[in-house]
C-alpha positions in Angstrom: 0.0 0.0 0.0 2.8 2.4 0.9 4.5 1.8 -2.4 1.3 2.4 -4.3 0.8 5.8 -2.5 4.4 6.8 -3.3 3.8 5.9 -7.0 0.5 7.8 -7.0 2.0 11.0 -5.6 5.0 10.7 -7.9 2.6 10.6 -10.9 0.4 13.4 -9.7 3.5 15.6 -8.9 5.1 14.8 -12.2 2.0 15.8 -14.2 1.5 18.9 -12.0 5.2 20.0 -12.5 5.0 19.3 -16.2 1.7 21.3 -16.7 2.9 24.3 -14.7 6.3 24.7 -16.3 6.0 27.6 -18.8 6.5 27.0 -22.5 7.1 29.8 -25.0 6.7 28.1 -28.3 5.2 24.8 -29.4 6.9 23.7 -32.7 5.2 21.0 -34.7 6.2 18.7 -37.5 4.2 15.8 -39.0 7.1 13.5 -39.8 10.4 12.7 -38.2 12.4 14.3 -41.0 10.5 17.5 -40.4 11.7 17.8 -36.8 15.1 16.2 -36.9 17.1 19.5 -37.2 14.9 21.1 -34.5 15.6 18.3 -32.1 19.3 18.7 -32.7 19.0 22.4 -31.9 17.4 21.5 -28.5 20.7 20.1 -27.3 22.1 16.6 -26.6 19.5 15.5 -24.1 16.1 17.1 -24.6 13.4 15.9 -22.2 11.1 13.4 -24.0 7.5 13.3 -23.0 5.0 10.6 -24.2 1.3 11.3 -24.0 -0.8 8.6 -25.5 0.6 7.9 -29.0 2.1 11.4 -29.3 5.7 12.4 -28.6 7.0 15.7 -27.3 10.5 17.0 -26.6 11.2 19.9 -24.3 14.3 22.2 -24.2 15.5 25.6 -25.2 16.5 27.2 -28.5 18.0 30.7 -28.1 15.9 32.6 -25.7 12.8 30.4 -26.2 11.6 27.6 -24.0 10.5 25.2 -26.7 8.4 22.0 -26.9 8.7 20.1 -30.2 5.7 17.9 -31.2 5.7 15.0 -33.7 2.1 15.3 -34.7 1.7 12.7 -37.4 0.3 13.4 -40.8 -3.2 14.6 -41.7 -6.2 16.1 -39.9 -7.0 13.7 -37.1 -3.4 13.4 -35.9 -2.4 17.0 -36.1 -5.6 18.3 -34.4 -5.4 15.8 -31.5 -1.7 16.5 -31.1 -2.4 20.3 -31.1 -5.1 20.0 -28.4 -2.8 17.9 -26.2 0.0 20.3 -26.8 -2.0 23.3 -25.8 -3.7 21.7 -22.8 -0.4 20.2 -21.5 2.2 22.9 -22.2 0.2 26.1 -22.5 2.3 27.5 -25.3 2.2 31.2 -26.2 2.9 30.7 -29.8 2.5 27.6 -32.1 4.8 27.1 -35.1 3.5 24.5 -37.5 6.1 23.6 -40.1 6.9 21.0 -42.7 6.7 20.0 -46.4 4.2 21.0 -49.1 3.3 20.8 -52.8 3.5 23.9 -55.0 0.2 25.1 -56.4 1.7 28.0 -58.4 4.3 27.9 -61.1 6.8 30.4 -59.7 7.7 28.2 -56.7 10.7 25.9 -56.7 12.1 23.1 -54.6 13.3 24.4 -51.2 11.4 27.7 -51.3 9.7 28.4 -48.0 6.2 29.9 -47.7 5.3 31.8 -44.6 1.6 31.3 -44.0 -0.2 34.7 -44.1 -3.2 32.5 -43.7 -4.0 28.8 -43.6 -7.3 27.1 -44.5 -9.0 23.8 -44.9 -9.8 23.2 -48.6 -11.0 19.6 -48.3 -14.8 20.1 -47.8 -17.1 20.2 -50.8 -20.8 19.9 -51.8 -21.5 18.4 -55.3 -24.5 19.3 -57.5 -27.1 16.6 -58.2 -26.2 14.2 -61.0 -28.0 11.1 -62.0 -26.6 7.6 -62.5 -24.3 7.5 -65.5 -23.8 11.3 -65.6 -20.3 11.1 -64.3 -18.6 13.4 -61.8 -17.1 16.8 -62.3 -15.0 17.7 -59.2 -14.0 21.1 -60.5 -17.6 22.2 -60.4 -18.1 21.2 -56.7 -18.8 24.0 -54.2 -16.3 24.5 -51.4 -17.7 24.3 -47.9 -15.7 26.5 -45.4 -14.4 25.5 -42.0 -16.8 26.1 -39.2 -15.8 26.5 -35.5 -18.0 26.7 -32.5 -18.2 30.2 -31.0 -17.6 30.1 -27.2 -19.9 33.2 -27.0 -22.9 32.1 -28.9 -22.4 28.3 -29.0 -23.1 28.4 -32.7 -20.9 27.2 -35.5 -19.2 30.1 -37.3 -17.9 29.8 -40.8 -14.3 30.9 -41.6 -14.2 30.9 -45.5 -10.9 32.7 -45.6 -9.2 30.4 -43.0 -7.1 31.9 -40.2 -4.4 34.5 -40.4 -0.9 33.9 -39.0 0.5 35.9 -36.1 1.6 39.3 -37.5 4.8 39.6 -35.3 5.8 36.0 -36.1 5.4 36.7 -39.9 7.4 39.9 -39.6 10.3 38.0 -37.9 10.0 35.1 -40.4 10.4 37.6 -43.3 13.7 38.7 -41.8 14.8 35.0 -41.4 17.3 33.4 -43.8 16.4 30.3 -45.8 19.8 28.9 -46.7 18.4 26.5 -49.3 15.9 28.6 -51.3 13.7 31.7 -51.4 11.1 33.0 -48.9 7.6 34.1 -49.7 4.4 34.8 -47.9 1.2 33.1 -49.1 -1.8 31.0 -48.4 -1.4 27.4 -47.1 -4.2 25.0 -48.0 -4.7 21.8 -46.0 -6.6 18.6 -46.9 -6.1 14.9 -46.7 -5.3 15.0 -50.4 -2.3 14.8 -52.8 -3.1 16.6 -56.0 -0.7 16.2 -59.0 -3.2 16.8 -61.9 -2.3 20.3 -63.2 -5.9 21.2 -63.9 -6.8 20.5 -60.3 -3.8 22.3 -59.1 -4.7 25.4 -61.1 -8.3 25.2 -59.9 -7.2 25.0 -56.2 -4.8 28.0 -56.6 -7.6 30.1 -58.3 -10.5 29.0 -56.0 -8.7 29.3 -52.7 -5.7 31.5 -53.5 -3.4 28.8 -52.4 0.3 28.8 -52.9 0.9 25.3 -51.5 -1.1 22.3 -50.4 -0.4 20.1 -47.4 -2.3 18.2 -44.7 -2.0 20.0 -41.4 -1.6 23.8 -41.1 -5.2 24.9 -41.7 -6.5 22.4 -39.1 -3.9 23.4 -36.5 -4.7 27.1 -37.2 -8.3 26.4 -36.4 -7.5 24.8 -33.1 -5.1 27.7 -32.2 -7.8 30.2 -33.0 -10.4 28.3 -30.9 -8.0 28.4 -27.9 -6.8 32.0 -28.5 -3.2 30.9 -29.0 -0.9 32.8 -31.4 0.0 30.8 -34.5 2.2 30.8 -37.6 3.0 28.1 -40.2 6.0 27.6 -42.5 6.0 25.2 -45.5 8.9 24.2 -47.8 8.2 23.2 -51.3 9.0 19.5 -51.5 7.3 18.8 -54.8 6.4 21.0 -57.8 4.0 19.6 -60.3 4.4 22.4 -62.8 8.1 21.5 -63.0 7.5 17.8 -62.9 9.5 17.6 -59.6 8.3 14.6 -57.5 8.1 14.5 -53.8 11.5 15.1 -52.3 11.2 14.3 -48.5 14.7 15.6 -47.7 13.4 19.1 -48.5 12.0 19.0 -44.9 15.5 19.9 -43.8 15.2 23.4 -45.3 12.0 24.3 -43.4 13.4 22.8 -40.1 16.6 24.9 -40.4 14.5 27.9 -41.3 12.5 27.3 -38.2 15.6 27.1 -36.0 16.8 30.4 -37.4 13.4 31.9 -36.8 13.5 30.7 -33.1 16.8 32.4 -32.6 15.5 35.6 -34.2 12.2 35.7 -32.4 12.4 38.1 -29.4 12.1 36.7 -25.9 8.5 36.6 -24.9 7.8 38.5 -21.7 6.7 36.5 -18.6 3.0 36.1 -18.5 1.2 38.3 -16.1 0.4 36.7 -12.7 -3.3 36.4 -11.9 
């Protein structure tokens, strides 16, 4: 019985200590390649924390107290990992970063896009068509993201997605990408991989997207719901206009860019005590 009580209090104290330790920035990546350089920047022995199937590492980069999150790919993984990350670590800024496919012809491999806004482009309503009339996806009507308002309790549409944090964008624009160029633009998220140029052109025109990926628009929605500052970075890892197939090692460019950003970002002031 005594040993059980000791174990119980150790677990409670460990959770309490973890939850109350301040975190400045939660940095996310969907794949191991997307966080490898960031974990290296945390130092030789960052603290690893496992919560359910999700992994987090805690340390410091420059002036920032950082938690790195391996979210996993796509909507369900990144949204759950984000909720856990916010609830557990109370970050003051979320940086979601990783790879993406170019939707416009001027982008090249290793270019980094800073998300002026991020949106979910994977919801559609199709017009009625009878059997044998085929399907015409480019005529489908987009359905915008909707989030529950904590004030009214109603679902509110966000057709333009969610804007990135202005200060973070300004710092990112002053941050060096040693492997390519830097632009601002719109990041579109859906559980899709689109390599048909007609579809790519349609997505760029319909949503104003510069790149497509699977996470940032969903993470942005969760950050908005919680009132947490947010920004996303995406490196071009495949460019259908140029016939460039997916190049996973491009993830190194956005990870290194993120490390540079963390060094450049000014130290966040201590939160006001209640």
